C-alpha positions as CSV (number, residue, x, y, z in Angstrom):
1,M,44.1,-10.1,44.6
2,P,40.4,-11.0,45.3
3,A,38.1,-10.9,42.4
4,I,35.9,-8.3,44.2
5,F,38.0,-5.2,45.1
6,E,37.1,-3.0,48.1
7,H,38.0,0.7,48.0
8,P,37.5,2.6,51.2
9,V,36.0,6.1,51.1
10,V,35.2,8.6,53.9
11,V,32.5,11.2,53.0
12,D,34.0,14.7,53.6
13,G,32.2,17.9,53.8
14,S,33.0,19.0,50.3
15,A,30.9,15.9,49.0
16,I,27.7,17.3,50.6
17,D,25.2,19.2,48.6
18,R,22.6,21.7,49.8
19,F,20.2,18.8,50.6
20,G,22.6,17.5,53.3
21,H,23.8,14.3,51.5
22,A,26.6,13.4,49.1
23,N,26.1,14.9,45.6
24,N,25.2,12.4,42.8
25,L,28.4,13.5,41.0
26,V,30.5,12.5,43.9
27,Y,29.2,8.9,43.7
28,L,30.4,8.8,40.1
29,R,33.8,10.0,41.2
30,W,34.0,7.2,43.9
31,L,33.1,4.6,41.2
32,M,35.9,5.9,38.9
33,Q,38.4,6.0,41.8
34,A,37.6,2.4,42.8
35,A,37.9,1.2,39.2
36,E,41.3,2.9,38.9
37,A,42.4,1.5,42.2
38,H,41.3,-2.0,41.2
39,S,43.1,-1.8,37.9
40,A,46.3,-0.5,39.6
41,A,46.1,-3.3,42.2
42,Q,45.9,-5.8,39.3
43,G,49.1,-4.3,37.8
44,W,47.6,-1.8,35.5
45,P,47.9,1.8,36.9
46,L,47.1,4.6,34.6
47,A,50.9,5.0,33.7
48,A,50.9,1.4,32.3
49,Y,48.0,2.1,30.0
50,E,49.8,5.3,28.8
51,R,52.9,3.1,28.0
52,L,50.7,0.7,26.2
53,G,49.0,3.5,24.2
54,A,45.6,2.2,24.9
55,G,43.1,2.0,27.8
56,W,39.6,2.1,29.0
57,F,37.1,4.7,28.0
58,V,33.6,4.9,29.5
59,R,30.7,4.1,27.2
60,K,27.9,4.3,29.8
61,H,27.3,4.6,33.5
62,E,24.2,3.4,35.4
63,I,23.8,4.3,39.1
64,E,20.8,3.4,41.3
65,Y,20.8,5.5,44.5
66,L,19.2,3.6,47.4
67,R,20.1,5.6,50.5
68,P,21.9,8.9,51.1
69,A,25.6,9.1,52.1
70,L,26.2,11.6,54.8
71,A,29.2,13.7,56.0
72,G,31.6,11.6,58.0
73,D,30.2,8.2,56.7
74,A,32.9,5.5,56.3
75,L,32.0,3.7,53.0
76,V,33.4,0.9,50.9
77,V,33.0,0.8,47.1
78,R,33.1,-2.9,46.1
79,T,33.8,-3.4,42.4
80,W,34.4,-6.3,40.0
81,V,34.6,-7.1,36.4
82,A,31.3,-8.9,35.3
83,T,32.2,-9.4,31.6
84,L,35.2,-9.2,29.4
85,E,34.5,-9.3,25.8
86,K,36.6,-8.7,22.7
87,V,36.8,-4.8,23.1
88,T,34.4,-4.1,25.9
89,S,33.9,-4.9,29.6
90,L,31.1,-4.5,32.2
91,R,32.2,-3.4,35.6
92,R,29.8,-3.6,38.6
93,Y,29.8,-1.7,41.9
94,E,28.2,-1.6,45.3
95,I,28.6,1.3,47.7
96,L,28.1,0.2,51.3
97,R,28.1,2.1,54.6
98,R,30.5,0.7,57.3
99,P,29.9,-0.8,59.8
100,G,26.9,-2.8,59.0
101,G,27.1,-2.9,55.2
102,E,24.0,-0.9,54.5
103,K,23.8,-0.7,50.7
104,L,23.7,2.9,49.5
105,A,24.0,2.5,45.8
106,V,24.5,-0.1,43.0
107,A,26.0,0.8,39.7
108,S,27.7,-0.4,36.5
109,T,30.0,1.0,33.9
110,H,30.2,-0.2,30.3
111,W,33.9,0.3,29.2
112,V,35.5,0.1,25.7
113,F,39.2,-0.5,25.2
114,V,40.5,2.3,23.0
115,D,43.7,3.0,21.1
116,F,44.7,6.5,22.3
117,A,46.4,7.6,19.0
118,K,43.6,6.3,16.7
119,Q,40.7,7.1,19.1
120,A,39.2,3.8,18.1
121,A,38.2,0.6,19.8
122,R,40.8,-2.1,19.8
123,R,41.0,-5.7,21.1
124,I,41.7,-6.0,24.8
125,P,45.3,-7.4,25.0
126,P,45.7,-10.7,26.8
127,E,48.2,-9.1,29.2
128,V,45.4,-6.7,30.3
129,G,42.4,-9.0,30.2
130,G,44.2,-11.8,31.9
131,C,44.8,-9.7,35.0
132,F,41.1,-9.5,35.8
133,E,39.0,-12.3,37.2
134,V,35.5,-12.2,35.8
135,V,32.7,-12.4,38.3
136,P,29.5,-13.1,36.3
137,D,26.1,-12.0,37.4
């Protein structure tokens, strides 16, 4: 798999708010969907984390909105792992309109790897961390 994963999105009518563009919460949903799809493509779908008994929890999201997404827009959410530490990871995103690649938003998510039973941070296992190529800033 490429280090930078591309997740396609089409803006449907349910994403549009009363101001005529995609609602801010919808952008967050697209980021989460892209992160999950990237993880699954690397061999770590949600079911694999459940079997492991540990997985990623969000510590913080940051989103900078640059241009509105409109109903019917074809978008791509590009995502990559920027850092992979002992128990944390930073994932970056760009949301682009297709064709042309106009940038609509940039974002990042700070993740922490958590033991589900203990609800506590734990070291990222090599079999998980080794599946993701780090693309530093």
